[in-house]
C-alpha positions, -999 to 999 in steps of 0.1 A, spaced: -598 469 7 -576 452 -19 -539 458 -16 -514 447 -42 -477 444 -33 -453 449 -62 -417 460 -69 -413 498 -68 -409 517 -100 -391 550 -106 -425 568 -107 -431 557 -71 -401 575 -57 -418 609 -52 -445 594 -31 -423 575 -6 -411 604 15 -448 614 22 -456 578 32 -426 577 56 -434 611 71 -471 601 76 -461 567 92 -436 585 115 -465 605 129 -473 574 150 -442 582 172 -462 611 187 -479 585 210 -445 582 229 -435 617 242 -398 607 243 -399 597 206 -423 624 193 -394 643 178 -391 615 152 -425 625 138 -410 659 127 -375 646 117 -365 648 81 -370 617 59 -350 607 29 -360 626 -2 -373 613 -35 -338 612 -50 -327 589 -22 -357 566 -29 -350 567 -66 -314 554 -59 -328 528 -36 -352 516 -63 -324 514 -88 -298 497 -65 -318 480 -37 -349 460 -32 -380 482 -27 -416 470 -27 -447 491 -25 -482 484 -14 -508 499 -37 -546 501 -33 -570 490 -61 -576 528 -66 -539 533 -72 -529 550 -39 -496 539 -25 -502 528 11 -467 517 22 -432 505 12 -404 483 23 -368 491 14 -340 466 19 -304 458 7 -286 425 3 -256 423 26 -236 394 40 -260 369 23 -289 384 41 -316 409 32 -314 439 56 -346 458 60 -338 495 62 -373 508 63 -409 496 65 -435 523 64 -472 522 61 -492 555 58 -514 560 89 -548 559 70 -538 523 59 -523 510 91 -538 481 109 -549 463 77 -520 438 73 -501 459 48 -469 458 67 -472 421 69 -478 418 32 -447 439 25 -426 418 48 -438 386 33 -428 399 -2 -393 406 12 -391 371 28 -403 355 -5 -376 374 -24 -349 364 1 -360 327 -2 -359 330 -40 -323 344 -38 -313 316 -14 -302 341 12 -296 330 48 -321 353 63 -334 388 69 -322 413 94 -334 446 108 -331 470 138 -361 483 156 -376 496 189 -379 470 216 -409 485 233 -433 498 206 -461 473 197 -457 480 160 -419 472 161 -403 443 180 -436 426 189 -448 428 153 -416 414 139 -416 386 165 -451 376 154 -438 374 119 -410 350 129 -381 373 136 -359 365 167 -344 393 188 -306 390 189 -286 391 221 -256 415 220 -233 384 214 -255 373 184 -258 408 169 -224 407 151 -203 436 138 -225 447 109 -257 451 130 -237 465 159 -225 492 135 -261 499 124 -272 502 160 -243 525 169 -251 547 139 -287 550 150 -275 560 185 -252 586 170 -283 600 152 -302 604 185 -321 571 189 -321 558 224 -298 528 224 -314 511 254 -346 509 234 -332 495 202 -325 459 192 -314 438 162 -336 410 149 -331 382 124 -354 359 104 -336 327 95 -340 311 61 -313 286 66 -326 251 59 -327 226 88 -299 201 87 -310 170 68 -286 147 86 -303 149 120 -315 116 135 -353 112 136 -371 123 167 -376 96 193 -408 76 188 -410 86 151 -401 66 121 -381 82 93 
């Protein structure tokens, strides 16, 4: 199956709530999180505003079906991923990875310091997925005030705090003034 990732357009906004709702159905595999599958998702107007003011990418099949999306905002010289959803019929095909790579490419092009997100620690399609993509899980001391506020807001909305974490993908260049590694010539 051929999937093309592109920037979202206004006409895509009505499809994004259905994608997010379908993707959330995966939470039914965890009885303590099954309620998320039936929770309300942002409506088309919310997605329209995100497309106009944020960074939103969609994954589209060759037949024209939207398979997934990633929504992010720039904050504190980083791209914060607010949502990454892939519709269940399209899951397991590398679409989430393609969407994430589009966001990383954008952040690099904007010379941002990195990408951040919050996610579940113990679900294989969350923290483990992002680790494989190069994200590092932040300790409470590394999380910082902005991501701490995001996590606290998630807890206030019913997410189990002990199962949540903040992660970061660093785009900061390695210092060029480091001495060469022992045994190597510059």
